Backbone bond lengths (Angstrom), bond angles and torsions (degrees), N, CA, C in turn:
res aa  C-N    CA-C-N  psi(-1)  N-CA   C-N-CA  omega(-1)  CA-C   N-CA-C  phi
1 M - - - 1.433 - - 1.518 108.42 -
2 A 1.312 116.31 134.95 1.464 122.26 179.72 1.523 109.12 -115.03
3 S 1.324 116.31 157.79 1.462 119.68 176.27 1.518 109.78 -145.54
4 E 1.324 115.23 151.80 1.450 123.22 174.32 1.512 107.04 -136.46
5 E 1.333 116.47 149.84 1.457 121.07 -178.97 1.517 109.72 -129.55
6 F 1.340 115.94 136.48 1.461 122.26 179.41 1.519 108.81 -136.22
7 Q 1.318 116.36 148.50 1.463 121.33 172.82 1.516 107.24 -112.76
8 L 1.329 115.36 124.92 1.451 121.61 178.76 1.505 109.69 -117.83
9 R 1.320 115.75 147.22 1.468 122.29 177.21 1.523 108.49 -112.24
10 P 1.332 117.51 164.43 1.462 119.76 -179.67 1.529 110.84 -51.40
11 G 1.328 115.52 130.73 1.453 121.29 179.65 1.519 114.55 90.16
12 D 1.328 118.34 -10.98 1.460 121.91 179.18 1.522 110.92 -76.36
13 S 1.323 115.32 154.82 1.457 120.50 171.10 1.519 108.68 -143.98
14 I 1.309 115.37 157.78 1.463 120.72 179.70 1.521 108.13 -146.84
15 E 1.327 115.96 140.75 1.455 120.69 175.23 1.525 107.33 -115.26
16 L 1.309 115.39 128.15 1.468 120.75 -179.09 1.521 110.05 -115.80
17 K 1.296 115.49 137.19 1.463 121.85 170.44 1.506 106.42 -116.77
18 L 1.308 116.13 110.34 1.461 121.42 -174.41 1.513 110.99 -100.36
19 K 1.296 115.85 138.39 1.458 122.24 172.03 1.522 106.30 -97.09
20 L 1.313 116.25 111.39 1.460 120.89 -174.82 1.514 110.70 -103.34
21 D 1.299 114.86 148.23 1.456 121.79 173.72 1.528 108.95 -67.07
22 N 1.308 117.11 146.33 1.475 120.66 -179.79 1.523 113.07 -59.42
23 S 1.313 117.89 -22.17 1.461 120.33 179.51 1.529 112.52 -86.84
24 S 1.340 118.04 -4.01 1.467 121.23 179.22 1.514 109.75 -67.85
25 R 1.323 115.68 137.29 1.461 120.90 179.05 1.525 112.83 -124.21
26 Y 1.334 117.45 -18.22 1.464 121.09 -178.10 1.521 110.07 -142.83
27 V 1.340 115.00 151.73 1.462 122.05 170.29 1.524 106.72 -125.07
28 A 1.315 115.92 132.85 1.468 121.52 178.59 1.514 109.40 -112.39
29 V 1.325 116.18 141.09 1.459 122.94 174.94 1.517 106.86 -121.67
30 L 1.323 116.35 128.99 1.459 122.39 -179.88 1.511 108.81 -120.19
31 A 1.331 117.00 146.83 1.462 122.40 177.75 1.515 109.19 -134.11
32 A 1.310 116.18 142.53 1.473 121.47 178.75 1.524 109.39 -91.11
33 Y 1.320 115.84 125.21 1.464 122.64 176.59 1.512 108.57 -127.34
34 R 1.325 116.38 151.74 1.469 120.56 178.98 1.522 111.32 -68.00
35 N 1.315 116.18 -40.75 1.460 121.23 -177.55 1.530 109.00 -106.24
36 V 1.310 116.59 78.85 1.464 122.25 -174.61 1.524 112.20 -63.84
37 S 1.312 118.01 -33.51 1.468 120.35 -175.49 1.528 112.63 -69.48
38 E 1.344 118.49 -20.24 1.464 120.48 -176.91 1.527 113.28 -114.98
39 T 1.314 117.95 8.48 1.456 120.67 178.60 1.521 110.42 -126.32
40 R 1.307 114.51 155.59 1.477 119.79 174.78 1.520 106.50 -89.34
41 W 1.295 117.43 108.53 1.462 122.02 -172.42 1.528 114.14 -103.30
42 R 1.343 117.61 1.91 1.469 119.84 179.37 1.524 110.70 -146.58
43 Q 1.309 114.36 150.15 1.468 122.76 174.79 1.521 107.56 -141.05
44 V 1.298 117.32 143.95 1.463 122.84 177.24 1.522 107.26 -128.53
45 I 1.339 115.72 132.66 1.463 119.47 176.36 1.527 108.88 -121.17
46 Q 1.315 115.36 148.72 1.466 121.11 177.70 1.518 108.86 -83.58
47 I 1.327 116.02 138.91 1.464 123.26 177.98 1.522 108.34 -106.59
48 F 1.316 116.50 136.96 1.453 121.57 178.82 1.522 108.84 -106.81
49 P 1.331 117.89 118.94 1.459 121.42 -176.56 1.527 112.28 -61.23
50 N 1.325 115.20 149.30 1.464 123.13 177.63 1.524 113.27 59.91
51 Q 1.331 116.56 26.81 1.457 122.08 175.85 1.517 108.24 -135.40
52 Q 1.322 116.36 157.06 1.466 119.79 172.70 1.519 107.13 -82.09
53 N 1.321 116.49 121.56 1.453 122.97 179.70 1.517 108.11 -109.65
54 S 1.320 117.04 141.06 1.467 119.97 177.03 1.516 109.27 -146.20
55 A 1.319 114.98 154.69 1.457 121.56 179.03 1.519 109.00 -157.29
56 V 1.318 116.84 151.18 1.462 123.59 174.70 1.522 106.76 -120.46
57 F 1.316 115.86 125.15 1.460 122.15 176.42 1.508 109.01 -110.89
58 V 1.323 116.97 138.67 1.459 122.49 179.67 1.528 108.48 -116.86
59 L 1.335 115.32 127.23 1.458 121.09 175.05 1.519 107.85 -96.44
60 G 1.319 116.66 111.38 1.446 121.41 -179.49 1.519 111.34 -124.26
61 D 1.333 115.68 -176.29 1.465 121.06 179.80 1.524 112.36 -61.18
62 S 1.330 117.33 -32.93 1.459 120.07 -177.58 1.518 112.95 -90.44
63 G 1.315 116.93 -1.11 1.448 119.81 176.83 1.516 113.40 126.76
64 L 1.298 114.63 -166.32 1.457 124.88 -176.64 1.526 109.27 -88.70
65 Q 1.327 116.92 125.96 1.459 120.42 -179.11 1.524 110.15 -128.24
66 L 1.293 116.26 148.57 1.454 123.18 172.31 1.526 106.74 -88.00
67 A 1.330 117.00 122.92 1.468 121.55 -175.71 1.521 110.96 -107.39
68 D 1.332 115.77 153.52 1.457 120.85 175.16 1.525 111.39 -73.90
69 R 1.327 115.79 -31.46 1.465 120.90 -179.55 1.520 108.30 -155.62
70 P 1.337 117.93 166.21 1.471 120.10 179.31 1.530 111.40 -58.78
71 T 1.318 116.19 146.60 1.456 121.52 176.60 1.517 109.24 -128.90
72 R 1.300 116.60 167.26 1.463 120.50 177.78 1.520 112.10 -97.57
73 T 1.321 117.79 1.26 1.469 120.94 -174.42 1.507 113.70 -91.35
74 G 1.301 117.81 -4.66 1.455 119.82 -178.65 1.500 111.51 -156.44
75 K 1.293 115.26 -174.90 1.451 121.39 179.17 1.515 109.83 -90.69
76 L 1.296 116.29 141.18 1.454 120.34 -179.15 1.507 110.52 -97.36
77 L 1.308 115.43 144.28 1.462 121.43 174.14 1.506 107.85 -119.49
């Protein structure tokens, strides 16, 4: 299992291209929020081997969301 850590500020965005092991099946994204009990602070996506996988995550006031496309209302991962 591998991990990377980034700090983002309001308005920041980052694009990651990950090299995954062929045995990888899931990628998890975690975000730190002050009010953990009322926000969605984690998302997990399934990875399909031998395919190009992509996802856009938005960090907003209500937590971490998986988006269909980039938005201007939050930070992109």
